[in-house]
C-alpha positions as CSV (number, residue, x, y, z in Angstrom):
1,M,7.2,7.6,18.3
2,A,3.8,9.4,18.9
3,I,1.9,6.1,18.2
4,T,2.2,2.6,19.8
5,P,2.2,-0.6,17.9
6,E,-1.1,-1.4,19.6
7,D,-2.7,1.9,18.4
8,L,-1.3,1.3,14.8
9,Q,-2.8,-2.2,14.8
10,A,-6.2,-0.7,15.7
11,L,-5.9,1.8,12.9
12,M,-5.0,-0.9,10.5
13,R,-8.1,-2.9,11.4
14,E,-10.1,0.3,11.0
15,V,-8.7,0.9,7.4
16,E,-9.4,-2.9,6.7
17,Q,-13.1,-2.5,7.4
18,E,-13.2,-0.4,4.1
19,D,-10.6,-2.4,2.3
20,P,-10.3,-5.9,3.8
21,I,-7.2,-8.1,3.3
22,D,-7.5,-11.4,1.9
23,F,-5.3,-13.5,4.0
24,A,-6.4,-16.5,2.3
25,D,-4.8,-19.7,3.7
26,L,-1.6,-18.3,5.0
27,P,-0.2,-20.3,7.9
28,F,-0.1,-17.3,10.1
29,E,-2.7,-15.7,12.4
30,E,-4.0,-12.2,11.0
31,H,-3.4,-10.7,14.4
32,D,0.2,-11.9,14.5
33,L,0.8,-10.5,11.0
34,R,-0.6,-7.1,11.9
35,E,1.4,-7.0,15.2
36,L,4.7,-7.9,13.2
37,V,4.1,-5.0,10.7
38,A,3.0,-2.5,13.4
39,N,6.1,-3.2,15.5
40,H,8.3,-3.0,12.4
41,L,6.8,0.4,11.3
42,C,7.0,1.9,14.7
43,E,10.6,0.8,14.9
44,M,11.3,2.5,11.5
45,A,9.6,5.7,12.6
46,D,11.5,5.7,16.0
47,A,14.9,5.2,13.9
48,M,13.8,8.3,11.9
49,E,13.5,10.5,15.0
50,S,16.8,12.4,14.0
51,F,15.5,13.0,10.4
52,S,14.1,16.4,9.5
53,E,10.2,16.5,9.2
54,E,10.7,16.8,5.4
55,D,13.1,13.8,5.3
56,R,10.7,11.7,7.4
57,R,7.8,12.5,5.1
58,L,9.9,11.7,2.0
59,T,11.1,8.4,3.5
60,L,7.6,7.4,4.6
61,L,6.3,8.3,1.2
62,A,9.0,6.4,-0.7
63,V,8.2,3.3,1.6
64,A,4.5,3.6,0.9
65,A,5.1,4.0,-2.9
66,K,7.3,0.9,-2.8
67,L,4.7,-1.1,-1.0
68,V,1.8,0.0,-3.1
69,L,3.8,-0.9,-6.3
70,E,4.7,-4.3,-4.9
71,N,1.1,-4.9,-4.0
72,M,0.0,-4.0,-7.5
73,V,2.5,-6.3,-9.1
74,L,1.6,-9.2,-7.0
75,H,-2.1,-8.6,-7.5
76,V,-1.7,-8.5,-11.3
77,Q,0.4,-11.6,-11.1
78,L,-2.2,-13.4,-9.2
79,L,-5.0,-12.3,-11.6
80,R,-3.0,-13.5,-14.5
81,R,-2.1,-16.8,-12.8
82,H,-5.7,-17.5,-12.2
83,G,-7.0,-16.1,-15.6
84,L,-9.1,-13.4,-13.9
85,P,-9.7,-10.1,-15.5
86,M,-8.4,-6.9,-14.1
87,S,-10.8,-4.0,-13.3
88,D,-11.6,-1.6,-16.1
89,S,-9.7,1.2,-14.4
90,A,-6.5,-0.9,-14.0
91,N,-6.8,-2.1,-17.6
92,A,-7.1,1.5,-18.7
93,L,-4.0,2.5,-16.7
94,L,-1.9,-0.4,-17.9
95,S,-3.1,0.1,-21.5
96,R,-1.7,3.7,-21.3
97,L,1.6,2.5,-20.0
98,R,1.9,-0.1,-22.8
99,E,1.2,2.7,-25.4
100,G,4.0,4.8,-23.7
101,K,1.6,7.5,-22.6
102,P,2.1,8.9,-19.2
103,P,-0.5,8.0,-16.6
104,P,-3.0,10.9,-15.9
105,Q,-1.8,13.3,-13.1
106,A,-3.9,13.6,-9.9
107,D,-4.0,17.3,-9.6
108,G,-7.2,17.6,-7.5
109,S,-9.2,18.6,-10.7
110,G,-10.9,15.3,-10.8
111,D,-9.7,14.4,-14.4
112,G,-6.7,12.6,-13.2
113,E,-8.7,9.8,-11.5
114,V,-8.6,6.3,-12.8
C-alpha cells in the first residue's frame, strides 16, 4: 500500500478539522478508534493489490457509499430519537424521496447541489 496506517490517521485528523466527529461518551479513546480504522482500511487496500485499477476504484467507491449511507441513517435516527430537526437541505432531499422524485444529479453544473 502506498500509505501507512500512521499517515492515514494523520489525514483523518486533518479532515476532521473541517468536519469534526462527535465521539460523545464512547468508552474508547479517539486515537485508538482512528488507529483501528486506519489499520483495517490499509489491510483492505493491501488485499486489493491484485485488483485492476478500475476494480480497486469501484470497490473503494462502494465501501465509501455504504459508509456514507450508514452514517446518514444513524444521523437521522439520532435526530429523530432526540426530537431534533434536520437541516433544510436534508429535509428537502428526503422530501423528494418520499414523493418518489429522484434526487438531483450532481453533474457539475451547480444545480444538483442540495
